[in-house]
N, C-alpha and C positions, 0 to 999 in steps of 0.2 A: 206632599199634600198634608196639611195640618189635620190632626184628629178633630172630629166634631165634638160638641159639648156632650152629646149623648154617649159617645164612645168613652170620653173621659169619665163621665158619671158611672158607666158600666165597669170600667177598670177600677175606680175607687170603691164601688160596691163590692166587686169581687175581692179586693184586698181586705175589706172589713169582714166579709163572710169568711175568708180564709183565716183571719185572726180569731173570729168567734168560734169556728170549728176547732182550731188549735187549742184555744183556751178551754173549751168544753171537754176536749179529750184529756187535757192535762189537769185533772182534778187533784193530783197528788204528786208532788215532786220530793224526792229524798236526796239530800246531800249529806252522805255519810251519817252523822248523828242527828241531823236536823231534818225536819219534815215541813213542807209547805202544802197545806191542804187546798188552798184556793189561789193559785198564782194569778188568775184573772183579776181578783179583787186587789191583790198586791200591786198589779200593774196599773189599775185604775187609780189607786191611791198615789202611786208614783207620778202619774200623769198630772195630778193636781199640785204636786210639790217636787218638781224636778231638780231643785238645787240651784246653784252649787252648794255643797257642804264640804267643810274642811276637816282634815285629820291633822292635828298639830302635836308636836312633842311637848314635853313639860315646860319648855322655855317659850312656847308659843310659835316656834318656827313651823312653817307649813311643810308637812310630809307629803300629803296627797290631797287632791281635790276631786270630789265625785259629783256628777259622773265624769268619767274620762275615757279616752280612747281604749278600746279593747283590741290588743294587737293580734289576737288569734294565732299566735305562733304555733299552737298545737294543731291547727288546720281543721278545727271542728266544722262540721257541715250542719247547719240549722235548716232542716228541710222546710219548716214553716216560715222561713224568713228569707225568701229568695230575692234576687235583684242586686243592684249596686247601691252603694251608700256606705256611710261610715258606721262601724260598730262601736258602741260604747258600753261600759259596764257600770253598774251601780250596786252597792251592797244591799243584800236582803238579810233581815234579822229574824231569827225564829220568833214565833208567836205573832207574826205578821206586823211587826213594828217597822215603821218607816225610819230609815237611817237619816239622822240629822246632824251628824258630826261625831268626832271621837273615834275610838278604835272600831274599825269596820267589821271585824269578824271575817270568816273565810268564804262565805257564799255570795254569789253575784247573779243578778239578772243581766242579760245582754240584750241590747236592742239596736236596731238599724235605723238610721236617719237618712231618708232619701233626699234628693236634690230639692224637693219642695218643702222640706222640713217635717214631713210626716214620719212618725216613729212607729216601728213594728217590734213587738216583743219577740225575741228569738228563744225557742225552747229546745231542750230543758235548760235549767240554770246551770252554772258552773261553780266549782269550789276549789279552793287552794288545799283543802284537806287531803292528805296523802299524796300530794303532787310534789315533784322535785323542783328545786331552784325557783320557787315562787311562780311556778306555772299553774295550770288548772287541770282539773278532771271534770268530765261531764257528770252531772247529777242524773238520777234515774227518774223515769216517769212511771 
């Protein structure tokens, strides 16, 4: 039996409320030497400018394109970001600047895209700082 429109609406409302509570609780994220005081605002900014943005070498050859797939080889569990869907990563820059290309820095926000194209920010952020072999560490909230 297919879900009714009211059940779909309630599920969507619950997802938005879960995101709002998660963002309200995450007022401050620290990634080793960098601090992000309002990840919710950074997420809203990203939603309006999702890319793609390129990181190229000095000869113009493409090194990486963001956002891209987050492999999660470390097995992080993002409790505010349940469900199925693809995880992607996108660079975050101290001072809440939106990444628009060039050297990306070590810190990333991670988000899940579900089968309907809805994106959910996964907290906390992750960082390459002090991680081995280009892996990630969790930032702290």
